[in-house]
N, C-alpha and C positions, 0 to 999 in steps of 0.2 A: 449388520451394525457391528463395528469393531471399536474397541477402546484402545487408545494410544497414550504414551507418555510424551509430555512436552519437554523438549530439550532446548538448549540455547537458541536464541533468535527465532523462536517459534517453530523450529523443525520438529518432526514427530518421530517417535521411536516405538517399534513393536515391543510390548512388554515381555513377549516370549524370549527376547534376546537378553533380558536383564537377569543377572545372577543375584544381585543385592543392591539396596539403596541405603545410603547413610548420609549424615551431615558431616561436612568437613569445612572448618573455618566459616561457619554460618551459611554454607551453600549445600544444596542437595546434590549428591553425586550418585551416579549409577555405574556399577561395574557390569560390563557386557560379557557374554559367553566367550568372545574372542580375546578377552583380557583388557580391552580398552576401557577407559573411564570417560564419561561425559557428564557435564553439569546439566542439571535440570533447571527449568525456569522456576525461580522462587516466587515471583509475583503473580503466578497463575495457578489455577488448580492443577494438581499433579497429573490427573488424567483428562483426556479429552475424548469425545466420541465422534467417530466418523460414520456418516450415513451415505450410502450410494445415492447419487442423484438420478432422477428420472431423465430420460433422453430429451433433447431439444432445449435445455436451459443453457444460456450462454452468459459469460462475463464479458461485457463490452467496456473497453478502456479507451478513453479519448486522450490524445496527446498532441502537443503542438510545439514545434521548435522554431517556426518561422512566422511570417506575417499572414499566411493563409489560414483557412479554416482547419480545425483540428482533424487529425486522422483518427480512424476508429479501428482498433484491433478487436478481433473476436476470438474468444477462448471457450471451447466447450467445457461446461462444468461437469466434472466426473463424480464429485462427492461434496458433502457438506460437513464442515467441522462445527460441531455443536458444543457450546460451552456457555459462557455468560452471553455471548452473541452467536449468531449463526453466520459462518463465513464460507464462501464458495472455494472449492479446491479445483485447480486446473492442472493440466499435465506438466507445465513448466512455470517458472517464476515470471511475474509480470514486471518489467522494468518500470521505474518511476521517473525516468528522465522525461522532461516536458509534460509531466502529468497534468491533466486538466480535470478529469473526473472518471467515475466508473459506475456501472449499474449492472443489475442482473436482468437479463431479458428472458421473460417467461415464454413458454411455447405459444401462448395466445397472443404474444406481441407486446404485452405490457412491460414497461421498464421500471425497475424499482431500485432506488438508492435509499436505504433506511435512514440515512442522516440528512438527505436533501430533498426527497420527494418521490412521487409516483407519476409516471407519464403514461397515457393510454397507448402510446405506440413509440417505436424507436425514433420516428421523425421528430416528435416533440422533445425527446431527450437530446437528440443531435442538435436541434436548434438552441437549446439551453446551453449545451457545451460550447457551441460556437460563441454565444454571447459571453459566457464566462471567460473563454480564452481571450477574446478581444478586450474585456475589462481588465483581466489580469495583465495582459500585454501593456495596456495603457498605464496601469499602476506601476509596473516594472520600469517603463520608460520614464515616468515621472520621478521615481526614486533614483534612477541612473542620472537624470538631468540634474537633480538636486545635489547628488554626490559630486558630479563634475563641477558644478558651480561652487560648491564648498571647497574643493581642491584648488580651483583657480583663485578663489579668494585667499586661501591660506598661502599659496605661492606668492601672490601679490603682496600680502602682509609681510612675508619673510623677506622678499626683495626690498621692500621699503625700509624694513629694519636694517638690512645689510647696507643700504645706501645712506641711511640717516645716521 
């Protein structure tokens, strides 16, 4: 188990690299051994704890940019960030474009999203992500259609004013 400092945008910093921490214009700032200065997150606890993950845990991310079913990316979980919540840590950042949902897949196959539910297996989670993607797509299409109708109405009103 290792304790880390939280810096801007949720990144983590090894406290062994820090020379000193102080407040500057209301923000917490850390001076590093190499002379650089970084701002620490003010709205979060100063330290966070990292715990290595047991093997076979995966972060599953569903995303969709087209009319088909969402694609699923698999990311092995290498550690857990423990603070007010427990968050999985993977080797690289997970893009949020076309994001539909995510869950942690346990070695036994169970899928858990602490905010949205627990599924006994990956298939149940995939089915729900497909449903969410289709509902979200329908909602976005409805918003786009309403916006287009509003723009047409505004153009028509402007044209009538110009002609009248």
